[in-house]
HTML snippet that shows the backbone in 3Dmol.js (N, CA, C, O; Angstrom):
<script src="https://3Dmol.org/build/3Dmol-min.js"></script>
<div id="view" style="width:600px;height:400px;position:relative"></div>
<script>
const pdb = `
ATOM      1  N   UNK A   1      -0.829  64.923 -66.633  1.00  0.00           N
ATOM      2  CA  UNK A   1      -1.542  63.742 -66.414  1.00  0.00           C
ATOM      3  C   UNK A   1      -2.015  64.174 -64.839  1.00  0.00           C
ATOM      4  O   UNK A   1      -1.393  64.813 -63.990  1.00  0.00           O
ATOM      5  N   UNK A   2      -3.290  63.600 -64.799  1.00  0.00           N
ATOM      6  CA  UNK A   2      -4.024  63.806 -63.639  1.00  0.00           C
ATOM      7  C   UNK A   2      -3.772  62.941 -62.525  1.00  0.00           C
ATOM      8  O   UNK A   2      -3.278  61.861 -62.851  1.00  0.00           O
ATOM      9  N   UNK A   3      -3.980  63.116 -61.272  1.00  0.00           N
ATOM     10  CA  UNK A   3      -4.120  62.031 -60.280  1.00  0.00           C
ATOM     11  C   UNK A   3      -4.615  60.923 -60.538  1.00  0.00           C
ATOM     12  O   UNK A   3      -4.032  59.898 -60.185  1.00  0.00           O
ATOM     13  N   UNK A   4      -5.784  60.890 -61.202  1.00  0.00           N
ATOM     14  CA  UNK A   4      -6.712  59.530 -61.285  1.00  0.00           C
ATOM     15  C   UNK A   4      -5.884  58.919 -62.539  1.00  0.00           C
ATOM     16  O   UNK A   4      -5.545  57.735 -62.554  1.00  0.00           O
ATOM     17  N   UNK A   5      -5.627  59.704 -63.451  1.00  0.00           N
ATOM     18  CA  UNK A   5      -4.665  58.899 -64.439  1.00  0.00           C
ATOM     19  C   UNK A   5      -3.446  58.314 -63.915  1.00  0.00           C
ATOM     20  O   UNK A   5      -3.105  57.224 -64.372  1.00  0.00           O
ATOM     21  N   UNK A   6      -2.755  58.861 -63.045  1.00  0.00           N
ATOM     22  CA  UNK A   6      -1.562  58.280 -62.450  1.00  0.00           C
ATOM     23  C   UNK A   6      -1.772  57.138 -61.878  1.00  0.00           C
ATOM     24  O   UNK A   6      -1.051  56.149 -62.010  1.00  0.00           O
ATOM     25  N   UNK A   7      -2.906  57.221 -61.120  1.00  0.00           N
ATOM     26  CA  UNK A   7      -3.575  55.860 -60.329  1.00  0.00           C
ATOM     27  C   UNK A   7      -3.748  54.824 -61.295  1.00  0.00           C
ATOM     28  O   UNK A   7      -3.085  53.787 -61.265  1.00  0.00           O
ATOM     29  N   UNK A   8      -4.734  55.107 -62.262  1.00  0.00           N
ATOM     30  CA  UNK A   8      -4.806  54.174 -63.382  1.00  0.00           C
ATOM     31  C   UNK A   8      -3.596  53.499 -63.927  1.00  0.00           C
ATOM     32  O   UNK A   8      -3.606  52.292 -64.171  1.00  0.00           O
ATOM     33  N   UNK A   9      -2.739  54.119 -64.089  1.00  0.00           N
ATOM     34  CA  UNK A   9      -1.454  53.730 -64.676  1.00  0.00           C
ATOM     35  C   UNK A   9      -0.663  52.794 -63.811  1.00  0.00           C
ATOM     36  O   UNK A   9      -0.013  51.842 -64.244  1.00  0.00           O
ATOM     37  N   UNK A  10      -0.789  53.191 -62.387  1.00  0.00           N
ATOM     38  CA  UNK A  10      -0.225  52.416 -61.456  1.00  0.00           C
ATOM     39  C   UNK A  10      -0.781  51.028 -61.291  1.00  0.00           C
ATOM     40  O   UNK A  10      -0.083  50.021 -61.173  1.00  0.00           O
ATOM     41  N   UNK A  11      -2.302  51.065 -61.291  1.00  0.00           N
ATOM     42  CA  UNK A  11      -3.022  50.021 -61.340  1.00  0.00           C
ATOM     43  C   UNK A  11      -2.528  49.022 -62.364  1.00  0.00           C
ATOM     44  O   UNK A  11      -2.182  47.888 -62.034  1.00  0.00           O
ATOM     45  N   UNK A  12      -2.497  49.489 -63.694  1.00  0.00           N
ATOM     46  CA  UNK A  12      -2.382  48.887 -64.591  1.00  0.00           C
ATOM     47  C   UNK A  12      -0.900  48.154 -64.563  1.00  0.00           C
ATOM     48  O   UNK A  12      -0.765  46.947 -64.760  1.00  0.00           O
ATOM     49  N   UNK A  13       0.004  48.905 -64.337  1.00  0.00           N
ATOM     50  CA  UNK A  13       1.665  48.594 -64.005  1.00  0.00           C
ATOM     51  C   UNK A  13       1.521  47.413 -62.804  1.00  0.00           C
ATOM     52  O   UNK A  13       2.383  46.543 -62.682  1.00  0.00           O
ATOM     53  N   UNK A  14       0.561  47.470 -62.102  1.00  0.00           N
ATOM     54  CA  UNK A  14       0.537  46.716 -60.946  1.00  0.00           C
ATOM     55  C   UNK A  14      -0.015  45.137 -61.301  1.00  0.00           C
ATOM     56  O   UNK A  14       0.395  44.140 -60.707  1.00  0.00           O
ATOM     57  N   UNK A  15      -0.805  45.125 -62.148  1.00  0.00           N
ATOM     58  CA  UNK A  15      -1.259  43.883 -62.595  1.00  0.00           C
ATOM     59  C   UNK A  15      -0.552  43.039 -63.677  1.00  0.00           C
ATOM     60  O   UNK A  15      -0.630  41.833 -63.910  1.00  0.00           O
ATOM     61  N   UNK A  16       0.319  44.236 -64.402  1.00  0.00           N
ATOM     62  CA  UNK A  16       1.397  43.482 -64.969  1.00  0.00           C
ATOM     63  C   UNK A  16       2.754  42.860 -64.489  1.00  0.00           C
ATOM     64  O   UNK A  16       3.585  42.204 -65.117  1.00  0.00           O
ATOM     65  N   UNK A  17       2.721  43.281 -63.131  1.00  0.00           N
ATOM     66  CA  UNK A  17       4.075  43.211 -61.965  1.00  0.00           C
ATOM     67  C   UNK A  17       5.124  44.186 -62.455  1.00  0.00           C
ATOM     68  O   UNK A  17       6.310  43.883 -62.331  1.00  0.00           O
ATOM     69  N   UNK A  18       4.805  45.223 -62.950  1.00  0.00           N
ATOM     70  CA  UNK A  18       5.805  46.344 -63.789  1.00  0.00           C
ATOM     71  C   UNK A  18       5.921  47.326 -62.465  1.00  0.00           C
ATOM     72  O   UNK A  18       5.383  48.433 -62.486  1.00  0.00           O
ATOM     73  N   UNK A  19       6.712  46.820 -61.220  1.00  0.00           N
ATOM     74  CA  UNK A  19       6.734  47.385 -60.171  1.00  0.00           C
ATOM     75  C   UNK A  19       7.474  48.764 -60.096  1.00  0.00           C
ATOM     76  O   UNK A  19       7.156  49.566 -59.217  1.00  0.00           O
ATOM     77  N   UNK A  20       8.447  49.047 -60.998  1.00  0.00           N
ATOM     78  CA  UNK A  20       8.828  50.455 -61.183  1.00  0.00           C
ATOM     79  C   UNK A  20       7.931  51.286 -61.665  1.00  0.00           C
ATOM     80  O   UNK A  20       7.905  52.370 -61.083  1.00  0.00           O
ATOM     81  N   UNK A  21       7.070  51.126 -62.667  1.00  0.00           N
ATOM     82  CA  UNK A  21       6.208  51.943 -63.120  1.00  0.00           C
ATOM     83  C   UNK A  21       5.039  52.060 -62.306  1.00  0.00           C
ATOM     84  O   UNK A  21       4.447  53.139 -62.302  1.00  0.00           O
ATOM     85  N   UNK A  22       4.639  51.147 -61.647  1.00  0.00           N
ATOM     86  CA  UNK A  22       3.449  50.926 -60.779  1.00  0.00           C
ATOM     87  C   UNK A  22       3.974  52.372 -59.323  1.00  0.00           C
ATOM     88  O   UNK A  22       3.413  53.429 -59.034  1.00  0.00           O
ATOM     89  N   UNK A  23       5.093  51.789 -58.820  1.00  0.00           N
ATOM     90  CA  UNK A  23       5.413  52.793 -57.921  1.00  0.00           C
ATOM     91  C   UNK A  23       5.844  54.330 -58.122  1.00  0.00           C
ATOM     92  O   UNK A  23       5.985  55.219 -57.283  1.00  0.00           O
ATOM     93  N   UNK A  24       5.969  54.339 -59.194  1.00  0.00           N
ATOM     94  CA  UNK A  24       6.481  55.763 -60.059  1.00  0.00           C
ATOM     95  C   UNK A  24       5.095  56.463 -60.224  1.00  0.00           C
ATOM     96  O   UNK A  24       5.030  57.644 -59.879  1.00  0.00           O
ATOM     97  N   UNK A  25       3.937  55.825 -60.736  1.00  0.00           N
ATOM     98  CA  UNK A  25       3.053  56.285 -60.753  1.00  0.00           C
ATOM     99  C   UNK A  25       2.249  56.940 -59.529  1.00  0.00           C
ATOM    100  O   UNK A  25       1.704  58.035 -59.390  1.00  0.00           O
ATOM    101  N   UNK A  26       2.416  55.698 -58.607  1.00  0.00           N
ATOM    102  CA  UNK A  26       1.613  56.020 -57.510  1.00  0.00           C
ATOM    103  C   UNK A  26       2.489  57.512 -56.807  1.00  0.00           C
ATOM    104  O   UNK A  26       1.859  58.398 -56.231  1.00  0.00           O
ATOM    105  N   UNK A  27       3.878  57.550 -56.976  1.00  0.00           N
ATOM    106  CA  UNK A  27       4.469  58.426 -56.290  1.00  0.00           C
ATOM    107  C   UNK A  27       3.995  59.836 -56.942  1.00  0.00           C
ATOM    108  O   UNK A  27       3.865  60.888 -56.315  1.00  0.00           O
ATOM    109  N   UNK A  28       3.767  59.646 -58.299  1.00  0.00           N
ATOM    110  CA  UNK A  28       3.368  61.022 -58.938  1.00  0.00           C
ATOM    111  C   UNK A  28       1.876  61.446 -58.658  1.00  0.00           C
ATOM    112  O   UNK A  28       1.472  62.572 -58.947  1.00  0.00           O
ATOM    113  N   UNK A  29       1.152  60.567 -58.131  1.00  0.00           N
ATOM    114  CA  UNK A  29      -0.237  60.606 -57.940  1.00  0.00           C
ATOM    115  C   UNK A  29      -0.288  61.496 -56.181  1.00  0.00           C
ATOM    116  O   UNK A  29      -1.054  62.403 -55.858  1.00  0.00           O
ATOM    117  N   UNK A  30       0.576  60.972 -55.498  1.00  0.00           N
ATOM    118  CA  UNK A  30       0.938  61.423 -54.147  1.00  0.00           C
ATOM    119  C   UNK A  30       1.240  62.710 -54.303  1.00  0.00           C
ATOM    120  O   UNK A  30       0.621  63.585 -53.697  1.00  0.00           O
ATOM    121  N   UNK A  31       2.489  63.034 -55.356  1.00  0.00           N
ATOM    122  CA  UNK A  31       3.040  64.422 -55.333  1.00  0.00           C
ATOM    123  C   UNK A  31       1.727  65.287 -55.763  1.00  0.00           C
ATOM    124  O   UNK A  31       1.773  66.436 -55.323  1.00  0.00           O
ATOM    125  N   UNK A  32       0.757  65.031 -56.403  1.00  0.00           N
ATOM    126  CA  UNK A  32      -0.313  65.845 -56.897  1.00  0.00           C
ATOM    127  C   UNK A  32      -1.118  65.972 -55.724  1.00  0.00           C
ATOM    128  O   UNK A  32      -1.571  67.084 -55.457  1.00  0.00           O
ATOM    129  N   UNK A  33      -1.386  64.897 -54.910  1.00  0.00           N
ATOM    130  CA  UNK A  33      -2.492  64.997 -53.862  1.00  0.00           C
ATOM    131  C   UNK A  33      -2.015  64.292 -52.873  1.00  0.00           C
ATOM    132  O   UNK A  33      -2.361  63.111 -52.903  1.00  0.00           O
ATOM    133  N   UNK A  34      -1.210  64.662 -51.839  1.00  0.00           N
ATOM    134  CA  UNK A  34      -0.658  63.999 -50.634  1.00  0.00           C
ATOM    135  C   UNK A  34      -1.971  63.046 -49.697  1.00  0.00           C
ATOM    136  O   UNK A  34      -1.757  62.172 -48.857  1.00  0.00           O
ATOM    137  N   UNK A  35      -3.189  63.508 -50.126  1.00  0.00           N
ATOM    138  CA  UNK A  35      -4.227  62.773 -49.382  1.00  0.00           C
ATOM    139  C   UNK A  35      -4.822  61.489 -50.296  1.00  0.00           C
ATOM    140  O   UNK A  35      -5.837  60.881 -49.956  1.00  0.00           O
ATOM    141  N   UNK A  36      -4.126  61.197 -51.382  1.00  0.00           N
ATOM    142  CA  UNK A  36      -4.556  60.571 -52.566  1.00  0.00           C
ATOM    143  C   UNK A  36      -5.110  59.004 -51.796  1.00  0.00           C
ATOM    144  O   UNK A  36      -4.978  58.811 -50.587  1.00  0.00           O
ATOM    145  N   UNK A  37      -5.642  58.131 -52.605  1.00  0.00           N
ATOM    146  CA  UNK A  37      -5.901  56.716 -52.424  1.00  0.00           C
ATOM    147  C   UNK A  37      -4.333  56.265 -52.791  1.00  0.00           C
ATOM    148  O   UNK A  37      -3.866  55.300 -52.185  1.00  0.00           O
ATOM    149  N   UNK A  38      -3.610  56.888 -53.676  1.00  0.00           N
ATOM    150  CA  UNK A  38      -2.249  56.495 -53.922  1.00  0.00           C
ATOM    151  C   UNK A  38      -1.372  56.079 -52.770  1.00  0.00           C
ATOM    152  O   UNK A  38      -0.525  55.185 -52.779  1.00  0.00           O
ATOM    153  N   UNK A  39      -1.681  56.797 -51.867  1.00  0.00           N
ATOM    154  CA  UNK A  39      -0.840  56.581 -50.533  1.00  0.00           C
ATOM    155  C   UNK A  39      -0.829  55.033 -50.080  1.00  0.00           C
ATOM    156  O   UNK A  39       0.182  54.331 -50.064  1.00  0.00           O
ATOM    157  N   UNK A  40      -2.285  54.575 -49.672  1.00  0.00           N
ATOM    158  CA  UNK A  40      -2.661  53.060 -49.549  1.00  0.00           C
ATOM    159  C   UNK A  40      -2.031  52.166 -50.569  1.00  0.00           C
ATOM    160  O   UNK A  40      -1.327  51.212 -50.237  1.00  0.00           O
ATOM    161  N   UNK A  41      -2.279  52.470 -51.776  1.00  0.00           N
ATOM    162  CA  UNK A  41      -2.056  51.546 -52.930  1.00  0.00           C
ATOM    163  C   UNK A  41      -0.265  51.592 -53.038  1.00  0.00           C
ATOM    164  O   UNK A  41       0.296  50.629 -53.561  1.00  0.00           O
ATOM    165  N   UNK A  42       0.348  52.466 -52.645  1.00  0.00           N
ATOM    166  CA  UNK A  42       1.866  52.591 -53.104  1.00  0.00           C
ATOM    167  C   UNK A  42       2.175  51.525 -51.627  1.00  0.00           C
ATOM    168  O   UNK A  42       2.879  50.518 -51.712  1.00  0.00           O
ATOM    169  N   UNK A  43       1.645  51.882 -50.588  1.00  0.00           N
ATOM    170  CA  UNK A  43       1.953  51.017 -49.227  1.00  0.00           C
ATOM    171  C   UNK A  43       1.761  49.473 -49.646  1.00  0.00           C
ATOM    172  O   UNK A  43       2.707  48.695 -49.517  1.00  0.00           O
ATOM    173  N   UNK A  44       0.690  49.104 -50.081  1.00  0.00           N
ATOM    174  CA  UNK A  44       0.184  47.747 -50.514  1.00  0.00           C
ATOM    175  C   UNK A  44       1.336  47.271 -51.620  1.00  0.00           C
ATOM    176  O   UNK A  44       1.876  46.184 -51.412  1.00  0.00           O
ATOM    177  N   UNK A  45       1.642  47.870 -52.526  1.00  0.00           N
ATOM    178  CA  UNK A  45       2.465  47.353 -53.405  1.00  0.00           C
ATOM    179  C   UNK A  45       3.959  47.158 -52.752  1.00  0.00           C
ATOM    180  O   UNK A  45       4.629  46.144 -52.948  1.00  0.00           O
ATOM    181  N   UNK A  46       4.311  48.064 -52.095  1.00  0.00           N
ATOM    182  CA  UNK A  46       5.398  47.791 -51.585  1.00  0.00           C
ATOM    183  C   UNK A  46       5.697  46.735 -50.443  1.00  0.00           C
ATOM    184  O   UNK A  46       6.819  46.344 -50.123  1.00  0.00           O
ATOM    185  N   UNK A  47       4.468  46.337 -49.874  1.00  0.00           N
ATOM    186  CA  UNK A  47       4.316  45.276 -49.037  1.00  0.00           C
ATOM    187  C   UNK A  47       4.404  44.040 -49.738  1.00  0.00           C
ATOM    188  O   UNK A  47       5.133  43.188 -49.231  1.00  0.00           O
ATOM    189  N   UNK A  48       3.728  43.726 -50.950  1.00  0.00           N
ATOM    190  CA  UNK A  48       4.029  42.818 -51.975  1.00  0.00           C
ATOM    191  C   UNK A  48       5.457  42.816 -52.648  1.00  0.00           C
ATOM    192  O   UNK A  48       5.840  41.709 -53.029  1.00  0.00           O
ATOM    193  N   UNK A  49       6.002  43.505 -52.778  1.00  0.00           N
ATOM    194  CA  UNK A  49       7.028  43.724 -53.446  1.00  0.00           C
ATOM    195  C   UNK A  49       8.518  43.024 -52.360  1.00  0.00           C
ATOM    196  O   UNK A  49       9.455  42.255 -52.576  1.00  0.00           O
ATOM    197  N   UNK A  50       8.139  43.635 -51.457  1.00  0.00           N
ATOM    198  CA  UNK A  50       9.115  42.993 -50.092  1.00  0.00           C
ATOM    199  C   UNK A  50       9.091  41.666 -49.810  1.00  0.00           C
ATOM    200  O   UNK A  50      10.055  40.934 -49.588  1.00  0.00           O
ATOM    201  N   UNK A  51       7.553  41.307 -49.837  1.00  0.00           N
ATOM    202  CA  UNK A  51       7.512  39.778 -49.592  1.00  0.00           C
ATOM    203  C   UNK A  51       7.886  38.992 -50.643  1.00  0.00           C
ATOM    204  O   UNK A  51       8.232  37.855 -50.325  1.00  0.00           O
ATOM    205  N   UNK A  52       7.923  39.313 -51.998  1.00  0.00           N
ATOM    206  CA  UNK A  52       7.821  38.337 -53.029  1.00  0.00           C
ATOM    207  C   UNK A  52       9.462  38.741 -53.641  1.00  0.00           C
ATOM    208  O   UNK A  52      10.228  37.917 -54.141  1.00  0.00           O
ATOM    209  N   UNK A  53       9.689  39.921 -53.487  1.00  0.00           N
ATOM    210  CA  UNK A  53      10.886  40.020 -54.158  1.00  0.00           C
ATOM    211  C   UNK A  53      12.153  40.545 -53.143  1.00  0.00           C
ATOM    212  O   UNK A  53      12.791  41.574 -53.368  1.00  0.00           O
ATOM    213  N   UNK A  54      12.348  39.815 -52.207  1.00  0.00           N
ATOM    214  CA  UNK A  54      13.238  39.746 -51.237  1.00  0.00           C
ATOM    215  C   UNK A  54      14.722  39.856 -51.920  1.00  0.00           C
ATOM    216  O   UNK A  54      15.473  40.492 -51.180  1.00  0.00           O
ATOM    217  N   UNK A  55      15.132  39.569 -52.700  1.00  0.00           N
ATOM    218  CA  UNK A  55      16.416  39.835 -53.368  1.00  0.00           C
ATOM    219  C   UNK A  55      16.708  41.225 -54.065  1.00  0.00           C
ATOM    220  O   UNK A  55      17.857  41.584 -54.323  1.00  0.00           O
ATOM    221  N   UNK A  56      15.854  41.801 -54.283  1.00  0.00           N
ATOM    222  CA  UNK A  56      15.807  43.092 -54.754  1.00  0.00           C
ATOM    223  C   UNK A  56      16.322  44.018 -53.795  1.00  0.00           C
ATOM    224  O   UNK A  56      17.118  44.890 -54.143  1.00  0.00           O
ATOM    225  N   UNK A  57      15.876  43.881 -52.444  1.00  0.00           N
ATOM    226  CA  UNK A  57      16.285  44.500 -51.246  1.00  0.00           C
ATOM    227  C   UNK A  57      17.289  44.126 -50.485  1.00  0.00           C
ATOM    228  O   UNK A  57      17.800  44.876 -49.654  1.00  0.00           O
ATOM    229  N   UNK A  58      17.780  42.543 -50.773  1.00  0.00           N
ATOM    230  CA  UNK A  58      18.676  42.231 -49.935  1.00  0.00           C
ATOM    231  C   UNK A  58      19.761  41.591 -50.931  1.00  0.00           C
ATOM    232  O   UNK A  58      19.870  40.368 -50.840  1.00  0.00           O
ATOM    233  N   UNK A  59      20.330  42.041 -51.581  1.00  0.00           N
ATOM    234  CA  UNK A  59      21.464  41.407 -52.456  1.00  0.00           C
ATOM    235  C   UNK A  59      22.342  40.389 -52.030  1.00  0.00           C
ATOM    236  O   UNK A  59      23.204  39.957 -52.796  1.00  0.00           O
TER     237      UNK A  59
END
`;
const viewer = $3Dmol.createViewer("view");
viewer.addModel(pdb, "pdb");
viewer.setStyle({}, {cartoon: {color: "spectrum"}});
viewer.zoomTo();
viewer.render();
</script>
C-alpha cells in the first residue's frame, strides 16, 4: 500500500472509532514517509483516545 492509502485507511478507521486500525495505518504511513501528514493525524487521534478512553491507559 502507498502512504496515501494508509492515510485513507486510517481516516476511515477513525470515523468508525476503530482506534487500533487507525493508529496502525498512520504508523505505516509515517514509516513510509516521516514527513507525512499522518504525523499530525496520529497526534490528533492519540489526543482523542487519551481524552475519551482513559481506562485504556489507566487500568
